[in-house]
FIMARZA-367466 format. One line per 4 residues: number of its first residue (from 1); their letters; for each residue x, y, z of C-alpha. Coordinates in nm, 2 decimals. Each point is the difference from the previous one (the first is absolute). Layout:
N
NUM) A) X Y Z  ...
% end
This chain:
735
1) MTQQ) 11.43 12.22 13.75  -0.26 -0.26 -0.02  0.15 -0.35 -0.02  -0.03 -0.17 -0.33
5) PFEL) -0.23 -0.30 0.01  0.26 -0.21 -0.20  0.36 0.02 -0.14  0.00 0.09 -0.35
9) PHFY) 0.13 -0.29 -0.22  0.30 -0.02 -0.23  -0.15 0.12 -0.33  0.12 -0.12 -0.33
13) LPHP) 0.08 0.30 -0.23  0.21 -0.10 -0.29  0.02 0.35 -0.18  0.13 0.33 0.13
17) ARLN) -0.23 0.29 0.06  0.08 0.32 -0.19  -0.12 0.34 0.08  -0.15 0.23 -0.28
21) PHVE) 0.19 0.34 -0.01  -0.32 0.19 -0.03  -0.11 -0.10 0.36  -0.02 0.37 0.13
25) EARA) -0.19 0.11 -0.29  -0.26 -0.27 0.06  -0.02 0.07 0.37  -0.06 0.38 -0.05
29) HSTA) -0.25 -0.06 -0.28  -0.20 -0.27 0.19  -0.03 0.22 0.31  -0.13 0.30 -0.19
33) WARE) -0.24 -0.24 -0.20  -0.13 -0.17 0.32  -0.07 0.34 0.14  -0.17 0.12 -0.30
37) MGML) -0.23 -0.31 -0.01  -0.10 0.06 0.37  0.18 -0.30 0.14  0.20 0.18 0.27
41) EGSG) -0.12 0.25 0.28  -0.38 -0.02 0.04  -0.05 -0.34 -0.17  -0.03 -0.18 0.33
45) VWEQ) 0.24 -0.27 -0.12  0.35 0.15 -0.05  0.21 0.29 0.11  0.31 0.13 -0.17
49) SDLD) 0.20 -0.20 0.26  -0.16 -0.33 -0.11  0.09 0.06 -0.37  0.35 0.09 0.09
53) AHDY) 0.05 -0.30 0.23  -0.15 -0.25 -0.26  0.23 0.15 -0.28  -0.17 -0.13 -0.31
57) GLLC) 0.25 0.19 -0.21  0.27 -0.22 0.14  -0.22 -0.32 -0.07  -0.04 0.10 -0.36
61) AYTH) 0.35 0.10 -0.05  0.11 -0.33 0.12  -0.25 -0.20 -0.20  0.03 0.19 -0.32
65) PDCD) 0.36 0.09 -0.02  0.04 0.07 -0.37  -0.30 0.21 -0.11  0.03 0.38 -0.05
69) GPAL) -0.10 0.26 0.26  -0.36 0.09 -0.14  -0.07 -0.37 -0.02  0.12 -0.07 0.35
73) SLIT) -0.21 0.30 0.13  -0.31 -0.14 -0.16  0.06 -0.36 0.13  0.06 0.15 0.36
77) DWYV) -0.33 0.19 -0.02  -0.17 -0.34 -0.09  0.16 -0.15 0.31  -0.09 0.29 0.23
81) WVFF) -0.35 -0.04 -0.12  -0.03 -0.38 0.04  0.14 0.02 0.36  -0.23 0.28 0.08
85) FDDH) -0.29 -0.19 -0.14  0.10 -0.29 0.24  0.03 0.21 0.30  -0.32 0.20 -0.09
89) FLEK) -0.20 -0.33 -0.04  0.14 -0.12 0.34  -0.11 0.32 0.19  -0.32 0.06 -0.17
93) YKRT) -0.14 -0.35 -0.05  0.22 -0.28 0.15  0.03 0.14 0.35  -0.38 0.09 0.00
97) QDRA) -0.09 -0.33 -0.19  -0.21 0.21 -0.23  -0.04 -0.25 -0.29  -0.29 0.20 -0.17
101) GGRA) 0.20 0.32 0.01  0.31 -0.18 -0.13  -0.19 -0.16 -0.29  -0.15 0.33 -0.10
105) HLER) 0.34 0.16 0.01  0.16 -0.28 -0.21  -0.28 0.01 -0.26  0.08 0.36 -0.10
109) LPLF) 0.36 -0.04 -0.06  -0.01 -0.18 -0.34  -0.17 0.30 -0.13  0.32 0.19 0.02
113) MPPG) 0.18 -0.26 -0.23  -0.20 0.01 -0.32  0.13 -0.22 -0.29  -0.02 0.30 -0.23
117) PAAV) -0.08 0.36 -0.03  -0.30 0.05 0.24  -0.12 0.24 0.26  0.07 -0.08 0.36
121) PEPE) -0.19 0.11 0.31  0.13 0.26 0.23  0.22 -0.15 0.27  -0.16 -0.01 0.35
125) NPVE) 0.32 -0.10 0.20  0.38 -0.01 -0.04  -0.01 -0.36 -0.12  -0.23 0.09 -0.29
129) AGLK) 0.20 0.32 -0.08  0.33 -0.18 0.00  -0.13 -0.28 -0.23  -0.15 0.25 -0.25
133) DLWR) 0.33 0.19 -0.02  0.21 -0.31 -0.04  -0.20 -0.17 -0.26  0.00 0.32 -0.21
137) RTVP) 0.37 0.03 0.02  0.08 -0.37 -0.06  -0.21 -0.14 -0.27  0.09 0.21 -0.30
141) SMSA) 0.34 -0.17 -0.03  -0.13 -0.36 0.04  -0.18 -0.24 -0.23  -0.37 -0.11 0.03
145) GWRH) 0.12 -0.34 0.11  0.21 0.14 0.29  -0.29 0.23 0.09  -0.23 -0.29 0.04
149) RFSV) 0.24 -0.22 0.19  0.09 0.29 0.23  -0.36 0.10 0.07  -0.09 -0.36 0.08
153) ATEN) 0.29 -0.03 0.24  -0.10 0.34 0.16  -0.37 -0.11 0.04  0.11 -0.34 0.14
157) LLNE) 0.22 0.18 0.25  -0.29 0.23 0.10  -0.28 -0.25 0.00  0.16 -0.27 0.19
161) SLWE) 0.03 0.23 0.29  -0.35 -0.10 0.06  0.12 -0.36 0.05  0.24 0.12 0.27
165) LSNI) -0.28 0.20 0.17  -0.23 -0.30 -0.01  0.26 -0.23 0.16  0.07 0.27 0.28
169) DEGR) -0.37 0.02 0.06  -0.04 -0.37 0.03  0.34 -0.04 0.20  0.10 -0.26 -0.27
173) IANP) 0.35 -0.08 -0.10  0.05 -0.14 -0.36  0.16 -0.33 -0.08  0.34 0.01 -0.18
177) VEYI) -0.13 -0.06 -0.35  -0.28 0.25 0.02  0.23 0.25 0.16  0.26 -0.02 -0.28
181) EMRR) -0.27 0.06 -0.27  -0.17 0.28 0.17  0.32 0.17 0.11  0.11 0.04 -0.36
185) KVGG) -0.31 0.21 -0.06  -0.03 0.20 0.30  0.38 0.02 0.05  0.05 0.19 -0.31
189) APWS) 0.31 -0.16 -0.14  -0.17 -0.08 -0.34  -0.07 0.37 0.00  0.36 0.07 0.07
193) AGLV) 0.10 -0.22 -0.30  -0.20 0.22 -0.22  0.20 0.30 0.12  0.31 -0.20 -0.08
197) EYAT) -0.11 -0.01 -0.35  -0.05 0.37 0.00  0.35 0.05 0.13  0.17 -0.26 -0.23
201) AEVP) -0.18 -0.14 -0.30  -0.35 -0.13 -0.07  -0.04 -0.37 -0.03  -0.11 -0.10 -0.36
205) ARVA) -0.37 -0.05 0.00  0.02 -0.34 -0.17  0.20 -0.15 0.29  -0.14 0.20 0.30
209) GTRP) -0.24 -0.28 0.10  0.23 -0.30 -0.05  0.10 -0.21 0.29  0.37 0.11 0.01
213) LRVL) -0.10 0.37 0.02  -0.28 -0.07 0.25  0.24 -0.20 0.22  0.25 0.29 -0.01
217) METF) -0.26 0.24 0.12  -0.15 -0.24 0.26  0.34 -0.12 0.15  0.09 0.38 0.02
221) SDAV) -0.32 0.07 0.17  0.01 -0.27 0.25  0.37 0.08 0.10  -0.08 0.37 0.04
225) HLRN) -0.31 -0.08 0.21  0.17 -0.26 0.22  0.29 0.23 0.05  -0.24 0.27 0.11
229) DLFS) -0.18 -0.23 0.23  0.32 -0.08 0.19  0.09 0.37 0.04  -0.36 0.12 0.07
233) YQRE) -0.11 -0.28 0.24  0.04 0.22 0.32  -0.18 0.30 -0.15  -0.28 -0.20 -0.16
237) VEDE) -0.08 -0.27 0.24  0.09 0.15 0.34  -0.10 0.36 -0.07  -0.26 0.00 -0.27
241) GELS) -0.18 -0.33 0.08  0.07 -0.11 -0.36  -0.07 -0.37 -0.09  0.14 0.00 -0.35
245) NGVL) 0.37 -0.08 0.07  0.18 -0.30 -0.12  0.19 -0.06 0.33  -0.33 0.00 0.18
249) VLET) -0.16 -0.23 -0.26  0.27 -0.27 0.04  0.02 0.06 0.38  -0.37 -0.10 0.01
253) FFGC) 0.00 -0.27 -0.26  0.30 -0.19 0.14  -0.07 0.09 0.37  0.36 0.10 0.04
257) STQQ) 0.19 0.29 0.16  0.03 0.34 -0.17  0.36 -0.05 -0.05  -0.05 -0.34 -0.18
261) AADM) -0.27 0.16 -0.22  0.22 0.29 -0.08  0.27 -0.24 -0.11  -0.23 -0.21 -0.21
265) VNDI) -0.12 0.33 -0.17  0.35 0.07 -0.08  0.05 -0.34 -0.15  -0.30 0.05 -0.22
269) LTSR) 0.13 0.34 -0.10  0.33 -0.16 -0.10  -0.17 -0.27 -0.20  -0.20 0.25 -0.18
273) LHQF) 0.33 0.19 -0.10  0.15 -0.33 -0.12  -0.32 -0.05 -0.21  0.04 0.34 -0.15
277) EHTA) 0.36 -0.07 -0.09  -0.08 -0.34 -0.14  -0.29 0.14 -0.21  0.22 0.29 -0.13
281) LTEV) 0.29 -0.22 -0.10  -0.18 -0.30 -0.15  -0.37 0.07 -0.09  0.03 0.35 -0.13
285) PALA) 0.27 -0.08 -0.24  -0.20 -0.30 -0.13  -0.30 0.23 -0.04  0.19 0.25 -0.20
289) LEEG) 0.10 -0.27 -0.25  -0.34 -0.16 -0.02  -0.18 0.33 -0.05  0.26 0.14 -0.24
293) LTPA) 0.05 0.32 0.20  0.19 0.27 -0.18  0.34 0.12 0.15  -0.18 0.33 0.13
297) EVAA) -0.28 -0.22 0.16  0.26 -0.22 0.17  0.18 0.31 0.13  -0.33 0.12 0.14
301) VAAY) -0.07 -0.32 0.19  0.36 -0.01 0.13  -0.03 0.36 0.11  -0.32 -0.07 0.17
305) AKGL) 0.14 -0.31 0.18  0.30 0.21 0.11  -0.23 0.27 0.12  -0.18 -0.26 0.22
309) QDWQ) 0.33 -0.12 0.12  0.11 0.36 0.09  -0.33 0.05 0.19  0.07 -0.30 0.23
313) SGGH) 0.34 0.12 0.09  -0.11 0.37 0.04  -0.32 -0.09 0.19  0.21 -0.19 0.26
317) EWHM) 0.23 0.30 0.05  -0.28 0.23 0.05  -0.17 -0.23 0.26  0.34 0.00 0.18
321) RSSR) -0.01 0.38 0.03  -0.36 0.11 0.02  -0.16 0.08 0.34  -0.31 -0.16 -0.12
325) YMNE) 0.14 -0.35 0.09  0.18 -0.19 0.26  0.35 -0.06 -0.15  0.23 -0.04 0.30
329) GARA) 0.25 -0.30 -0.06  -0.11 -0.06 -0.36  0.26 -0.19 -0.20  0.05 -0.10 -0.36
333) TRPW) 0.21 -0.24 -0.20  0.18 0.23 -0.25  0.24 -0.20 -0.21  0.18 0.33 -0.10
337) ERPA) 0.07 0.06 0.38  0.16 -0.33 0.09  0.25 0.01 0.28  0.37 -0.04 -0.11
341) GPGT) 0.32 -0.13 0.17  0.11 -0.32 0.17  -0.28 -0.19 0.15  -0.28 0.18 -0.15
345) AAAD) -0.08 -0.20 -0.31  -0.15 -0.31 0.17  -0.21 0.22 0.22  -0.14 0.19 -0.31
349) VRSL) -0.07 -0.32 -0.18  -0.20 -0.13 0.29  -0.18 0.33 0.03  -0.10 0.00 -0.36
353) LAAS) -0.12 -0.36 0.01  -0.20 0.07 0.31  -0.17 0.30 -0.16  -0.07 -0.13 -0.35
357) GAGR) 0.23 -0.27 -0.16  -0.12 -0.30 0.20  -0.37 0.07 -0.09  0.09 0.05 -0.36
361) LRAY) 0.21 -0.31 -0.02  -0.26 -0.22 0.18  -0.25 0.07 -0.28  0.23 -0.18 -0.25
365) THVP) 0.10 -0.31 0.23  -0.32 -0.21 -0.06  0.07 -0.37 -0.04  -0.27 -0.15 -0.22
369) FRKV) -0.16 -0.35 0.05  0.10 -0.02 0.36  -0.22 -0.21 0.22  -0.23 0.21 0.21
373) GPSR) -0.33 -0.19 0.04  -0.25 -0.09 0.07  -0.19 0.34 0.00  -0.15 0.09 0.33
377) IPDL) -0.35 0.14 -0.03  -0.12 0.22 0.29  -0.35 0.09 0.09  -0.09 0.26 -0.26
381) YMPF) -0.25 0.27 0.09  -0.31 -0.02 -0.22  -0.31 0.17 0.11  -0.22 -0.05 -0.31
385) PLEL) -0.19 -0.31 -0.09  0.06 -0.22 -0.30  -0.26 -0.04 -0.28  0.06 -0.24 -0.29
389) SPHL) -0.18 -0.02 -0.34  -0.24 -0.30 -0.05  0.16 -0.04 -0.35  0.34 -0.09 0.13
393) DGAR) 0.00 -0.37 -0.11  -0.09 0.08 -0.35  0.28 0.26 -0.02  0.25 -0.25 0.11
397) QRLT) -0.10 -0.25 -0.27  0.00 0.26 -0.27  0.34 0.16 0.09  0.21 -0.30 -0.09
401) GWAR) -0.13 0.01 -0.35  0.07 0.37 -0.05  0.35 -0.03 0.14  0.07 -0.29 -0.24
405) RMGI) -0.14 0.18 -0.30  0.21 0.31 0.08  0.32 -0.21 0.02  0.07 0.08 0.36
409) LGEG) 0.04 -0.37 0.09  0.23 -0.09 -0.28  0.30 0.22 0.06  0.19 -0.17 0.29
413) VWDE) -0.10 0.26 0.26  -0.33 -0.14 0.10  -0.18 -0.34 -0.03  -0.35 -0.11 0.10
417) DKLA) 0.13 -0.09 0.35  0.14 0.35 0.06  -0.33 0.16 -0.14  -0.21 -0.22 0.23
421) AGDL) 0.22 0.08 0.30  -0.06 0.37 -0.07  -0.38 -0.05 -0.01  -0.04 0.37 -0.11
425) PLCA) -0.38 -0.04 -0.05  -0.02 -0.02 0.37  0.15 0.34 0.05  -0.22 0.14 -0.29
429) AGLD) -0.31 -0.14 0.17  0.08 0.19 0.31  0.09 0.32 -0.17  -0.33 0.03 -0.17
433) PDAT) -0.25 -0.23 0.17  -0.29 0.14 -0.20  0.16 -0.05 -0.34  -0.17 -0.17 -0.29
437) PEAL) 0.16 -0.33 -0.12  0.14 0.19 -0.30  0.14 0.28 0.22  0.15 -0.25 0.24
441) DLSA) 0.18 -0.19 -0.28  0.14 0.33 -0.13  0.12 0.10 0.36  0.15 -0.35 0.05
445) QWLT) 0.18 0.02 -0.34  0.15 0.34 0.08  0.12 -0.13 0.32  0.16 -0.30 -0.17
449) WGTY) 0.17 0.21 -0.27  0.14 0.25 0.26  0.13 -0.27 0.23  0.14 -0.20 -0.29
453) GDDY) 0.17 0.32 -0.12  0.15 0.07 0.35  0.15 -0.37 -0.01  0.10 0.04 -0.37
457) YPLV) 0.23 0.31 0.02  0.25 -0.13 0.26  0.00 -0.36 -0.14  0.04 0.09 -0.35
461) FGHR) 0.22 0.31 0.01  0.14 0.02 0.36  0.22 -0.31 0.01  0.15 0.10 -0.33
465) RDLA) 0.02 0.37 0.09  -0.16 0.10 -0.32  -0.14 0.34 0.06  -0.01 0.09 -0.38
469) AARL) -0.23 -0.29 -0.07  -0.21 0.09 0.30  -0.04 0.36 -0.12  -0.09 -0.12 -0.34
473) TTAR) -0.26 -0.24 0.14  -0.15 0.29 0.21  -0.02 0.21 -0.31  -0.17 -0.27 -0.20
477) LSAC) -0.24 -0.05 0.28  -0.09 0.36 -0.01  -0.07 -0.03 -0.38  -0.23 -0.29 0.08
481) MPLD) -0.25 0.27 0.14  -0.10 0.22 -0.29  -0.18 0.32 0.09  -0.16 0.10 -0.33
485) GESP) -0.06 -0.31 -0.20  0.35 -0.06 -0.12  0.11 -0.35 -0.06  0.22 -0.17 0.29
489) PAPA) 0.29 -0.20 -0.10  -0.04 -0.37 -0.07  0.05 -0.17 0.34  0.34 -0.16 0.04
493) NGME) -0.08 -0.18 0.33  -0.27 -0.07 0.26  0.06 0.33 0.18  -0.08 0.20 -0.31
497) RGLA) -0.29 -0.22 -0.10  -0.16 0.00 0.34  0.03 0.39 0.03  -0.14 0.06 -0.35
501) DLWA) -0.30 -0.22 0.07  -0.07 0.16 0.34  0.04 0.35 -0.13  -0.24 -0.06 -0.30
505) RTTA) -0.27 -0.13 0.24  0.05 0.25 0.29  0.01 0.31 -0.20  -0.28 -0.06 -0.25
509) DMTA) -0.24 0.24 0.16  0.25 0.24 0.16  0.04 0.36 -0.09  0.33 0.12 -0.15
513) RERR) 0.10 0.14 0.33  -0.07 -0.32 0.19  0.20 -0.20 -0.24  0.30 0.24 0.03
517) TLKE) -0.01 0.00 0.37  -0.01 -0.38 0.01  0.27 -0.04 -0.25  0.22 0.24 0.21
521) AVDT) -0.07 -0.21 0.31  0.10 -0.33 -0.18  0.32 0.17 -0.13  0.08 0.12 0.34
525) MTEA) -0.02 -0.36 0.13  0.21 -0.15 -0.28  0.27 0.28 0.03  0.01 -0.07 0.38
529) WVWE) 0.09 -0.36 -0.08  0.29 0.13 -0.20  0.11 0.21 0.31  0.01 -0.33 0.20
533) LFNQ) 0.22 -0.15 -0.27  0.23 0.30 0.02  0.06 -0.05 0.38  0.04 -0.38 -0.07
537) VHNR) 0.27 0.08 -0.25  0.18 0.22 0.26  -0.08 -0.25 0.29  -0.14 0.29 0.19
541) VPDP) -0.26 -0.02 0.26  -0.20 0.32 -0.05  -0.04 0.30 0.24  -0.29 -0.07 0.23
545) VDYL) -0.20 0.32 -0.11  0.07 -0.07 -0.37  -0.10 -0.37 0.05  -0.35 0.08 0.15
549) EMRR) -0.09 0.25 -0.27  0.13 -0.21 -0.28  -0.17 -0.31 0.15  -0.34 0.16 -0.07
553) QTFG) 0.09 0.02 -0.36  0.15 -0.36 -0.03  -0.33 -0.11 0.17  -0.22 0.16 -0.26
557) ADVT) -0.17 0.24 0.23  -0.07 0.27 -0.26  -0.17 -0.27 -0.21  -0.21 -0.12 0.28
561) LHLC) -0.11 0.35 0.10  -0.08 0.11 -0.35  -0.22 -0.29 -0.07  -0.16 0.04 0.35
565) RMGR) -0.08 0.37 -0.07  -0.15 -0.06 -0.35  -0.34 -0.11 0.14  -0.04 0.32 0.19
569) GPAV) -0.07 0.20 -0.31  -0.01 0.39 0.00  -0.16 0.01 0.34  0.34 0.03 0.17
573) PPEV) 0.18 0.31 -0.11  0.37 -0.06 -0.11  0.13 0.23 0.28  -0.14 -0.24 0.25
577) YRSG) 0.23 -0.28 -0.12  0.30 0.25 -0.02  -0.05 0.11 0.37  0.22 -0.08 0.28
581) PVRS) -0.24 -0.20 0.20  -0.11 -0.23 -0.29  0.37 -0.06 -0.10  0.07 -0.07 0.36
585) LENA) -0.28 -0.25 0.03  0.11 -0.18 -0.33  0.37 -0.01 0.09  -0.09 -0.15 0.34
589) AVDY) -0.21 -0.27 -0.16  0.26 -0.09 -0.26  0.28 0.00 0.25  -0.18 -0.23 0.24
593) ACLL) -0.05 -0.24 -0.30  0.36 0.04 -0.11  0.15 -0.06 0.35  -0.21 -0.30 0.08
597) NDIF) 0.11 -0.15 -0.33  0.37 0.06 0.10  -0.07 -0.18 0.33  -0.15 -0.31 -0.17
601) SYQK) 0.25 0.00 -0.29  0.32 0.05 0.20  0.13 -0.36 -0.03  -0.12 -0.04 -0.36
605) EVEY) 0.17 0.31 -0.11  0.32 0.01 0.20  0.08 -0.37 0.02  -0.14 -0.16 -0.32
609) EGEM) 0.01 0.30 -0.24  0.30 0.20 0.11  -0.22 0.31 0.02  0.09 0.32 0.19
613) HNAI) -0.31 0.20 -0.04  -0.18 -0.10 0.32  -0.08 0.23 0.29  0.13 -0.22 0.27
617) LVVQ) 0.34 -0.04 -0.18  0.01 0.38 -0.05  -0.05 0.05 0.37  0.26 -0.26 0.08
621) HFFG) 0.26 0.17 -0.21  -0.08 0.35 0.10  0.00 -0.06 0.38  0.25 -0.28 -0.01
625) CDYP) -0.25 -0.22 0.19  -0.12 -0.36 -0.01  -0.30 -0.15 -0.16  -0.23 0.00 0.32
629) AALG) 0.08 0.36 0.06  -0.06 0.11 -0.36  -0.32 -0.20 0.00  -0.12 0.18 0.30
633) VVHD) 0.07 0.34 -0.16  -0.19 -0.10 -0.33  -0.28 -0.15 0.21  -0.04 0.32 0.21
637) LTTQ) 0.01 0.21 -0.31  -0.27 -0.22 -0.16  -0.22 0.07 0.30  0.07 0.37 0.00
641) RMRQ) -0.10 0.02 -0.38  -0.33 -0.18 0.07  -0.07 0.24 0.30  0.09 0.30 -0.22
645) FEHV) -0.26 -0.13 -0.26  -0.26 -0.02 0.27  0.10 0.36 0.13  -0.03 0.16 -0.35
649) AAHE) -0.32 -0.17 -0.07  -0.16 0.10 0.33  0.15 0.35 0.06  0.17 0.15 -0.31
653) LPLL) -0.25 -0.09 -0.28  -0.30 0.16 0.18  0.20 0.32 0.03  0.10 -0.03 -0.36
657) HEDL) -0.36 -0.04 -0.10  -0.09 0.31 0.19  0.30 0.21 -0.14  -0.08 -0.10 -0.36
661) RLSQ) -0.38 0.02 0.06  -0.07 -0.33 -0.16  -0.35 -0.10 -0.11  -0.18 -0.28 0.16
665) EARE) 0.05 -0.20 -0.31  0.38 0.04 0.01  0.01 -0.08 0.37  -0.18 -0.33 -0.06
669) AMAD) 0.25 -0.07 -0.29  0.28 0.06 0.23  -0.15 -0.23 0.26  -0.01 -0.27 -0.26
673) YVAD) 0.36 0.06 -0.10  0.10 -0.04 0.37  -0.19 -0.32 0.02  0.19 -0.12 -0.32
677) LRNY) 0.34 0.07 0.18  -0.12 -0.18 0.30  -0.08 -0.31 -0.22  0.33 0.04 -0.17
681) MAAI) 0.20 -0.04 0.33  -0.23 -0.26 0.14  0.02 -0.21 -0.32  0.38 0.02 -0.03
685) LHWH) 0.06 -0.11 0.35  -0.25 -0.29 -0.04  0.18 -0.11 -0.33  0.34 0.01 0.17
689) RSVP) -0.13 -0.21 0.29  -0.17 -0.25 -0.24  0.24 -0.08 -0.29  0.30 -0.23 0.01
693) RYRA) 0.22 0.23 -0.21  0.18 0.13 0.31  0.00 -0.30 0.22  0.33 -0.17 0.09
697) EYLA) -0.12 -0.35 -0.09  -0.11 0.11 -0.35  0.33 0.19 -0.05  0.21 -0.30 0.11
701) GRTH) -0.18 -0.24 -0.22  0.02 0.21 -0.32  0.29 0.07 -0.23  0.01 0.32 -0.19
705) GFLP) 0.10 -0.16 -0.33  0.33 0.18 -0.03  0.32 0.04 0.18  0.12 0.34 0.13
709) GRPP) 0.15 0.18 -0.30  -0.18 -0.22 -0.25  -0.34 0.15 -0.07  -0.28 -0.18 -0.18
713) AVPV) -0.01 0.02 -0.38  -0.26 0.27 -0.06  -0.03 0.17 -0.34  0.12 0.35 0.03
717) PRRV) -0.03 0.24 -0.30  0.33 0.16 -0.08  0.00 0.16 -0.35  -0.31 0.21 0.01
721) AVPA) -0.07 0.37 0.01  -0.04 0.14 0.34  -0.30 0.25 0.03  0.09 0.36 0.03
725) PGTA) 0.00 0.14 0.35  -0.34 0.09 0.13  -0.19 -0.26 -0.21  0.05 -0.20 0.24
729) FAAV) -0.99 -0.87 1.18  -0.02 -0.09 0.29  0.30 -0.05 0.24  0.29 -0.21 -0.12
733) PRG) 0.09 -0.24 0.28  0.38 -0.03 0.00  0.21 -0.30 -0.05
% end
């Protein structure tokens, strides 16, 4: 037997796996179905022996233990199809590096998943035949909302195979953040979550897109994929030449041994399971109350969460048994199988702590306001030149008057000194160096409002742990952005007055769709500020993956990108912005800005504000390392995100232009958009290097105007109607 490249780690597995009693029925049905679809003898991909050895009937029986026989057989057919697709794509396109053929193959597959009654083409291969049959058998019992979610997940799974193929062709290994994002799509776990709904209960449409349900799906996805990466490293990396494996990604990023990388992957896997449990037990119940879910809807969400939980345990058991993977020496922490008898209790406690408990507890041990400074600023990689607007001085002079008129300077959170120390017109002048004086003023005011709000929420609500008032304020801010001419509420404070003023001037010439998108972006940002408060109340340093993804929202990335896209007009089709390469480009740019902000603001946030939402602190808690080591990790990741931006712009966007057959006008508009994102990163770095806001001497010489636990006196409306659910610019520098 070939020696394994590393010893499999000690897996955290808090729930027992259960086996569906209809396993033999599913095995027999899937074998007959695969032969009928042409997936076995003669396919050039599988023989009967391959299907028997992989045992997808056992996989589905473990991952869906409670559904009936027909449902289990259908689900097993889906898994046979998706694994066949993966192996078929490998043999036909990855091994031969035939990107054109792979693209043509993928472009046909959505035709076999029509949203409603429609004719479909005649299948030309087993992949198409299987998809046509499965879609026909599945969708009659599911809602239109589920059909849309599942078809999107299926198309993502299929289309992102081109990303893997491109990386193999270039010999490129992704950075950790890029890998997690892309693995969710190509790895298929969001697709699996759709089949969990089929087997258990559909998620109510009105909460399907909320953060708690999204996090349940994403943590489930990440854990499934990372576990698979550990078991499949030998087959994928050593046999198939695959580059999309989490162990290889971390091995490359950290420059460590394969064993060390495998152990880190397992640590992240455990952390994602902890995040799943935390979300299910704290955020989902709160969501049910806020949205007024009916008992039947609550039961459906609970059944879905339990189904995802069953999948985790069952998927692990299958990996332990399938010949598809290396599984010698795999271990798991199973609380229901603890050793008994004299002398075993202490050993078991140590084992549990080593596998999961220590990491979970460490997230709650943050001591606020401890001395950490001064912040160390490394040499940050910036390949793009800085340009500044010639109207900067005028914008500086006018901003103070606007902030005073809005009431931002009279509430105990900011004064003129703090406004001047922020010098947000400098940031605006770099973001849009060609702006008119009026446009530059508007940009600087948006930046000021967003940065003020990011300071306002923790100071006003965090220290008194008043989540109810924070949620009420968030709802009122949403009401300050009317979509159809309705009257906003009378402003109760500077936050509301400032947003109402900015909204009226920014949206005057927008279409209804543009207004709605901008409103959703601002709502996303303010709701993310409440997420930060939620963690502050629990004294919980967030999970690294959850932090990076929510950081984009607290930073106001959606607002930035929406306003940046507006000037492109109809030249750029919507599917371009939805594509994987463009989202990858945007996320890389935003992450670069977020991470460099965390580097500059570390002392300010951790020592002076008692903050826990900082990437360096998150890395310190996750790895149990000191500040210099954590800074090194964040610095390296900042560099990798910039290099990814360069890679996507130089290699992936031209391929996207060809794939979508974009017009010359659209290509020129996209080139301008890329230039805007370059200005965005250069401007934010220059601003951080220039302003006193984050410098040790400024921080030491300024008091914050309140003692910990005693927030400034800011008027917060309390007895007002909260808008019904659903009624509800540029980057926001933190801290």
